[in-house]
Backbone as JSON, one array per atom type, in Angstrom:
{
  "sequence": "SGHGAQGGGSQECMACHTTGYDPDTDTWTEGNIHCTACHSPIPSDHPNNPVPTNRSADLCGQCHIQANFEWQISTHGMANVSCVDCHNQHRATLKTKSEEIIDQCATCHQALEITFTDSMHAEEGLSCANCHLAPLENNPLGRGNARLNHTFEVDISVCMQCHRQMLHAPK",
  "N": [[-18.58, -6.24, 10.93], [-20.85, -7.65, 11.07], [-23.07, -6.13, 10.55], [-24.93, -4.94, 8.02], [-25.53, -2.46, 5.45], [-28.22, -1.88, 5.78], [-28.52, -2.39, 8.41], [-27.47, -0.26, 9.7], [-24.85, 0.1, 8.99], [-22.44, 1.21, 6.52], [-22.72, 1.18, 2.99], [-20.47, 1.78, 1.55], [-18.44, 1.11, 3.34], [-18.92, -1.61, 3.67], [-18.35, -2.62, 1.14], [-15.59, -2.84, 1.03], [-14.9, -4.08, 3.41], [-15.96, -6.57, 3.51], [-16.29, -9.67, 1.74], [-17.43, -10.2, -1.48], [-19.64, -8.45, -1.47], [-22.95, -7.37, -2.08], [-24.56, -4.61, -2.97], [-27.21, -4.25, -3.72], [-28.75, -6.23, -2.51], [-27.8, -6.1, 0.0], [-26.12, -8.05, 1.05], [-23.43, -10.38, 1.68], [-20.76, -12.63, 0.85], [-18.72, -13.48, 2.55], [-17.67, -12.45, 5.77], [-15.4, -9.81, 6.4], [-12.12, -9.81, 4.78], [-11.88, -12.34, 2.66], [-10.47, -15.43, 1.43], [-11.45, -15.75, -1.2], [-11.59, -13.18, -2.16], [-9.28, -12.55, -3.5], [-8.48, -14.95, -4.58], [-9.96, -16.66, -6.93], [-11.99, -18.01, -9.6], [-12.97, -20.76, -7.48], [-11.81, -23.9, -8.22], [-13.68, -26.89, -8.86], [-12.38, -29.2, -8.09], [-10.64, -28.41, -6.13], [-8.56, -28.95, -3.32], [-6.79, -30.12, -5.13], [-6.47, -29.02, -7.65], [-5.04, -25.93, -8.23], [-6.13, -22.67, -7.05], [-6.82, -19.84, -9.04], [-4.92, -16.81, -8.8], [-5.27, -13.39, -8.25], [-3.01, -11.01, -8.67], [-2.86, -8.36, -9.17], [-2.43, -4.78, -9.11], [-4.73, -3.43, -9.54], [-6.74, -4.93, -8.32], [-6.09, -4.66, -5.59], [-6.39, -1.93, -5.48], [-9.13, -1.51, -5.56], [-10.06, -1.24, -3.0], [-7.99, 0.09, -1.64], [-7.86, 2.91, -2.45], [-6.66, 5.57, -2.65], [-3.89, 5.01, -2.33], [-3.54, 3.35, -4.54], [-4.12, 5.11, -6.67], [-2.02, 6.98, -6.37], [0.13, 5.24, -6.72], [-0.27, 4.46, -9.41], [0.51, 6.75, -10.86], [3.12, 6.86, -10.25], [6.66, 6.08, -10.73], [7.02, 3.43, -10.13], [4.5, 2.32, -10.61], [4.28, 2.85, -13.34], [6.25, 1.19, -14.24], [5.08, -1.17, -13.84], [5.31, -2.49, -11.4], [4.02, -4.49, -8.93], [1.7, -4.3, -6.16], [2.05, -6.5, -4.48], [4.69, -7.08, -4.85], [6.13, -5.68, -3.03], [4.6, -5.73, -0.72], [3.34, -8.0, 1.75], [0.73, -9.81, 0.94], [-1.01, -11.23, 2.55], [-0.83, -10.27, 5.07], [-0.91, -7.55, 4.98], [1.35, -6.0, 5.27], [4.74, -4.78, 4.87], [7.07, -6.77, 3.01], [9.45, -7.07, 4.27], [10.93, -6.34, 7.49], [10.38, -3.12, 8.93], [12.76, -1.87, 9.63], [14.48, -2.98, 7.88], [13.99, -1.94, 5.41], [15.62, -0.76, 3.5], [16.98, -2.91, 2.38], [14.88, -4.17, 1.07], [14.14, -2.23, -0.84], [16.51, -2.2, -2.23], [16.46, -4.53, -3.7], [15.58, -3.91, -6.21], [16.72, -1.43, -6.65], [19.65, -1.37, -6.7], [22.04, 0.11, -7.36], [21.44, 2.65, -6.37], [21.15, 2.07, -3.69], [23.73, 1.41, -2.93], [25.1, 3.87, -3.11], [23.56, 5.3, -1.31], [24.05, 4.16, 1.22], [26.43, 5.28, 1.97], [25.8, 7.88, 2.47], [24.99, 11.08, 4.07], [22.43, 11.02, 5.07], [21.96, 8.3, 5.56], [23.87, 7.91, 7.53], [22.65, 9.31, 9.55], [20.76, 7.55, 10.29], [18.51, 7.26, 8.72], [16.17, 5.83, 6.38], [15.24, 4.7, 3.07], [12.46, 4.83, 3.09], [11.85, 6.84, 4.92], [11.88, 9.26, 3.55], [10.83, 8.73, 0.97], [8.48, 7.35, 1.35], [6.8, 8.96, 2.91], [4.7, 9.86, 5.69], [1.33, 10.84, 5.07], [0.01, 14.05, 5.59], [-2.69, 15.39, 7.54], [-4.68, 13.63, 6.65], [-7.38, 11.73, 6.87], [-7.81, 8.34, 7.85], [-9.49, 5.6, 6.25], [-12.27, 5.38, 3.92], [-10.79, 4.67, 1.68], [-8.43, 6.05, 1.85], [-4.89, 6.55, 2.1], [-2.19, 5.88, 4.38], [0.44, 6.42, 3.92], [2.51, 8.08, 1.47], [2.3, 6.99, -1.74], [3.42, 7.78, -4.16], [6.06, 7.95, -4.14], [7.59, 10.14, -4.54], [9.64, 12.75, -3.31], [8.5, 15.15, -1.3], [8.79, 18.68, -0.75], [7.99, 19.39, 1.8], [8.64, 17.21, 3.33], [11.44, 17.28, 3.33], [11.73, 19.65, 4.72], [11.12, 18.99, 7.31], [13.44, 18.25, 8.58], [15.32, 20.03, 7.6], [14.57, 22.72, 7.84], [15.86, 25.0, 8.91], [17.74, 25.55, 7.0], [16.52, 26.76, 4.87], [16.46, 29.61, 4.59], [19.05, 30.2, 5.14], [22.18, 31.91, 5.4], [24.63, 32.1, 2.72]],
  "CA": [[-19.06, -6.52, 12.27], [-22.12, -8.34, 10.98], [-24.13, -5.18, 10.27], [-24.92, -4.43, 6.66], [-25.97, -1.08, 5.29], [-29.57, -1.73, 6.33], [-28.41, -2.5, 9.86], [-26.79, 0.92, 10.23], [-23.52, 0.22, 8.42], [-22.35, 1.95, 5.27], [-22.42, 0.36, 1.82], [-19.08, 2.07, 1.2], [-17.59, 0.31, 4.24], [-19.16, -3.03, 3.42], [-17.74, -2.99, -0.13], [-14.18, -3.2, 1.27], [-14.69, -4.85, 4.64], [-16.53, -7.9, 3.35], [-15.98, -10.26, 0.44], [-18.62, -10.52, -2.25], [-20.77, -7.62, -1.04], [-23.92, -6.98, -3.09], [-25.3, -3.49, -2.4], [-28.64, -4.35, -4.03], [-29.4, -7.1, -1.54], [-27.13, -5.87, 1.28], [-25.6, -9.34, 1.51], [-22.05, -10.66, 1.33], [-20.47, -14.07, 0.95], [-17.85, -13.7, 3.72], [-17.31, -11.28, 6.55], [-13.99, -9.43, 6.3], [-11.46, -10.13, 3.52], [-11.78, -13.79, 2.61], [-9.6, -15.96, 0.37], [-12.03, -15.57, -2.53], [-11.42, -11.8, -2.62], [-8.12, -12.56, -4.41], [-8.34, -16.28, -5.16], [-11.22, -17.16, -7.47], [-12.99, -18.9, -9.0], [-12.43, -21.96, -6.86], [-12.11, -25.08, -9.05], [-14.46, -27.91, -8.16], [-11.49, -30.21, -7.53], [-9.66, -27.81, -5.22], [-7.22, -28.38, -3.48], [-5.94, -30.8, -6.11], [-6.23, -28.04, -8.69], [-4.86, -24.66, -7.52], [-7.05, -21.57, -7.3], [-6.14, -18.71, -9.66], [-4.64, -15.7, -7.9], [-5.19, -12.07, -8.84], [-1.92, -10.29, -8.01], [-2.8, -7.05, -9.8], [-2.65, -3.59, -8.29], [-6.13, -3.04, -9.72], [-7.53, -5.6, -7.3], [-5.82, -3.97, -4.31], [-6.89, -0.57, -5.61], [-10.58, -1.42, -5.36], [-10.26, -0.78, -1.62], [-6.91, 1.02, -1.3], [-8.08, 3.82, -3.57], [-5.66, 6.63, -2.74], [-2.58, 4.4, -2.57], [-3.52, 2.87, -5.92], [-4.02, 6.27, -7.56], [-0.65, 7.49, -6.28], [1.01, 4.23, -7.31], [-0.43, 4.49, -10.86], [1.26, 7.87, -11.45], [4.52, 6.76, -9.83], [7.53, 5.31, -11.62], [6.76, 2.02, -9.83], [3.28, 1.95, -11.33], [4.56, 2.86, -14.77], [7.1, 0.02, -14.5], [4.23, -2.32, -13.57], [5.63, -3.14, -10.14], [2.74, -4.76, -8.29], [1.65, -4.11, -4.71], [2.56, -7.7, -3.8], [6.14, -7.14, -4.98], [6.67, -5.09, -1.81], [3.73, -6.02, 0.42], [2.85, -9.34, 2.0], [-0.7, -9.65, 0.72], [-1.81, -11.9, 3.57], [-0.7, -9.57, 6.35], [-0.99, -6.1, 4.72], [2.58, -5.39, 5.77], [5.84, -4.92, 3.94], [7.65, -8.12, 3.03], [10.57, -7.06, 5.22], [10.71, -5.5, 8.66], [10.57, -1.71, 8.56], [14.17, -1.48, 9.78], [15.22, -3.57, 6.75], [13.38, -1.43, 4.19], [16.67, -0.49, 2.51], [17.23, -4.17, 1.68], [13.77, -4.42, 0.16], [14.28, -1.29, -1.96], [17.72, -2.56, -2.97], [16.24, -5.64, -4.62], [15.46, -3.31, -7.54], [17.51, -0.2, -6.74], [20.95, -1.72, -6.16], [23.01, 1.2, -7.52], [21.06, 3.72, -5.43], [21.4, 1.6, -2.33], [25.18, 1.48, -2.68], [25.47, 5.27, -2.83], [22.83, 5.78, -0.14], [24.65, 3.68, 2.47], [27.54, 6.18, 2.31], [25.3, 9.26, 2.52], [24.75, 11.68, 5.39], [21.12, 10.58, 5.54], [22.14, 6.96, 6.14], [24.62, 8.08, 8.78], [21.7, 9.79, 10.55], [19.84, 6.46, 10.59], [17.32, 7.32, 7.88], [16.06, 4.82, 5.33], [14.52, 5.15, 1.87], [11.06, 5.08, 3.42], [11.68, 8.09, 5.66], [11.62, 10.35, 2.61], [10.07, 8.31, -0.21], [7.17, 6.86, 1.8], [6.48, 9.82, 4.04], [3.29, 9.87, 6.09], [0.51, 11.93, 4.53], [-0.49, 14.89, 6.67], [-4.09, 15.81, 7.5], [-5.41, 12.71, 5.8], [-8.03, 10.72, 7.73], [-7.86, 6.98, 7.31], [-10.83, 5.2, 5.85], [-12.72, 5.84, 2.61], [-9.77, 4.38, 0.68], [-7.25, 6.9, 2.02], [-3.65, 5.88, 2.48], [-1.44, 6.45, 5.49], [1.74, 6.84, 3.39], [2.52, 8.57, 0.1], [2.74, 5.94, -2.66], [4.02, 8.28, -5.4], [7.48, 7.78, -3.85], [8.24, 11.42, -4.76], [9.98, 13.42, -2.07], [7.9, 16.48, -1.25], [9.62, 19.63, -0.01], [7.59, 19.39, 3.21], [9.39, 16.14, 3.99], [12.78, 17.82, 3.54], [11.67, 20.73, 5.7], [11.03, 18.45, 8.67], [14.8, 18.23, 9.14], [16.18, 21.07, 7.02], [13.88, 24.02, 7.84], [16.79, 26.05, 9.19], [18.56, 25.8, 5.82], [15.77, 27.41, 3.81], [16.9, 31.0, 4.42], [20.37, 30.32, 5.74], [23.14, 32.63, 4.54], [25.56, 31.24, 1.98]],
  "C": [[-20.41, -7.22, 12.26], [-23.28, -7.43, 10.69], [-23.97, -4.66, 8.86], [-25.4, -3.0, 6.63], [-27.35, -0.88, 5.9], [-29.58, -1.86, 7.84], [-27.66, -1.33, 10.46], [-25.38, 1.09, 9.71], [-23.56, 0.99, 7.11], [-22.04, 1.0, 4.12], [-20.98, 0.56, 1.4], [-18.12, 1.24, 2.06], [-17.7, -1.17, 3.88], [-18.47, -3.5, 2.13], [-16.28, -3.43, 0.07], [-13.99, -4.14, 2.45], [-15.46, -6.16, 4.67], [-16.07, -8.42, 2.0], [-17.29, -10.62, -0.24], [-19.83, -9.71, -1.84], [-21.64, -7.24, -2.24], [-24.77, -5.86, -2.51], [-26.81, -3.56, -2.67], [-29.4, -5.18, -2.99], [-28.85, -6.91, -0.13], [-26.67, -7.2, 1.9], [-24.15, -9.48, 1.06], [-21.79, -12.14, 1.53], [-19.62, -14.39, 2.16], [-17.65, -12.38, 4.45], [-15.81, -11.06, 6.44], [-13.43, -9.81, 4.93], [-11.21, -11.63, 3.52], [-10.9, -14.2, 1.44], [-10.13, -15.63, -1.03], [-11.96, -14.12, -3.02], [-10.28, -11.72, -3.64], [-7.97, -13.88, -5.16], [-9.7, -16.78, -5.65], [-11.15, -17.25, -8.98], [-12.33, -20.16, -8.45], [-12.81, -23.16, -7.72], [-12.84, -26.14, -8.22], [-13.58, -28.98, -7.53], [-10.38, -29.61, -6.66], [-9.67, -28.61, -3.92], [-6.32, -29.09, -4.47], [-5.57, -29.86, -7.26], [-6.12, -26.67, -8.01], [-5.89, -23.6, -7.95], [-6.27, -20.44, -7.98], [-5.99, -17.56, -8.66], [-4.54, -14.41, -8.69], [-4.15, -11.27, -8.06], [-1.82, -8.85, -8.53], [-3.02, -5.92, -8.79], [-4.1, -3.12, -8.42], [-7.02, -3.69, -8.67], [-7.34, -4.91, -5.96], [-6.45, -2.58, -4.32], [-8.38, -0.42, -5.49], [-10.91, -0.93, -3.96], [-9.23, 0.27, -1.22], [-6.84, 2.09, -2.39], [-6.97, 4.85, -3.72], [-4.28, 6.06, -3.04], [-2.47, 3.92, -4.02], [-3.4, 4.02, -6.91], [-2.6, 6.81, -7.56], [0.32, 6.53, -6.95], [0.93, 4.29, -8.84], [0.38, 5.6, -11.5], [2.74, 7.83, -11.06], [5.34, 5.98, -10.85], [7.36, 3.81, -11.36], [5.54, 1.53, -10.6], [3.53, 1.88, -12.83], [5.45, 1.68, -15.18], [6.36, -1.28, -14.21], [4.71, -3.15, -12.38], [4.31, -3.31, -9.41], [2.83, -4.52, -6.78], [2.32, -5.28, -3.98], [4.06, -7.9, -4.03], [6.8, -6.6, -3.71], [5.89, -5.47, -0.55], [3.41, -7.5, 0.52], [1.33, -9.25, 1.95], [-1.56, -10.31, 1.78], [-1.76, -11.2, 4.92], [-0.82, -8.05, 6.21], [0.2, -5.36, 5.33], [3.62, -5.45, 4.66], [6.41, -6.32, 4.06], [8.84, -8.21, 3.97], [10.19, -6.2, 6.41], [11.03, -4.06, 8.28], [12.03, -1.28, 8.7], [15.04, -2.07, 8.66], [14.69, -3.07, 5.4], [14.43, -1.15, 3.11], [16.98, -1.76, 1.72], [16.12, -4.46, 0.68], [13.86, -3.5, -1.05], [15.47, -1.69, -2.85], [17.52, -3.75, -3.89], [16.08, -5.13, -6.04], [16.41, -2.13, -7.73], [18.92, -0.4, -6.17], [21.96, -0.57, -6.23], [22.7, 2.34, -6.55], [21.36, 3.32, -4.0], [22.87, 1.7, -1.98], [25.6, 2.9, -2.35], [24.77, 5.78, -1.58], [23.51, 5.36, 1.15], [25.83, 4.54, 2.9], [27.09, 7.63, 2.46], [25.13, 9.75, 3.95], [23.4, 11.24, 5.95], [21.22, 9.19, 6.18], [22.88, 7.04, 7.47], [23.73, 8.58, 9.92], [20.66, 8.73, 10.91], [18.55, 6.48, 9.79], [17.34, 6.19, 6.86], [15.35, 5.44, 4.14], [13.11, 5.6, 2.23], [10.86, 6.39, 4.17], [11.33, 9.25, 4.74], [10.67, 9.94, 1.48], [8.71, 7.7, 0.12], [6.73, 7.65, 3.03], [5.01, 9.73, 4.4], [2.56, 11.07, 5.47], [-0.06, 12.73, 5.69], [-1.96, 15.22, 6.45], [-4.93, 14.91, 6.59], [-6.06, 11.65, 6.68], [-8.02, 9.36, 7.06], [-9.31, 6.61, 7.04], [-11.17, 5.81, 4.5], [-11.63, 5.68, 1.55], [-8.52, 5.21, 0.81], [-6.06, 6.1, 2.5], [-3.02, 6.58, 3.67], [-0.11, 7.04, 4.99], [1.6, 7.26, 1.93], [3.1, 7.5, -0.83], [3.16, 6.46, -4.03], [5.53, 8.07, -5.34], [8.28, 9.04, -4.19], [8.54, 12.04, -3.41], [9.45, 14.84, -2.16], [8.78, 17.4, -0.41], [9.25, 19.66, 1.47], [8.32, 18.3, 3.99], [10.8, 16.62, 4.29], [12.79, 18.83, 4.68], [11.53, 20.21, 7.13], [12.4, 18.44, 9.35], [15.63, 19.45, 8.74], [15.55, 22.44, 7.0], [14.86, 25.17, 8.04], [17.65, 26.41, 7.97], [17.86, 26.62, 4.75], [16.25, 28.84, 3.55], [18.25, 31.23, 5.08], [21.28, 31.12, 4.81], [24.08, 31.66, 3.84], [26.79, 30.95, 2.79]]
}
């Protein structure tokens, strides 16, 4: 918003919400996330010579701390699937519409997608994301926190949202 740490802002905020922030001088090269946050260094003959692009999860993880940590311990992280394989890096959204998430997951998980489409969960209108990217509870946004669980593990609390009555049901 144009206010550095010395103007009442937080250095922690400025580190992610500006490009090229220097906490020692409380200055930055660009307000907000600028091209050079991911595309640098800019060659002197640009645009004739393309700018290198950092597509690593480590770059995204500098600001998206919790999501990056969860991703690192996930099977996706261990398989070196990058954030930009699923996310549109210029819009901070998924590459597909949320209602088409099954198609996006199926690009890598074809066998699972085939069996899932015939499951009771699919018949109820659920997608992969409903269980594998469940919203995190009691987690304030900001300070690098994620909105969704990026371990892709299904926690029992997610199951209990729909199946609570089955926990102590008679056989």
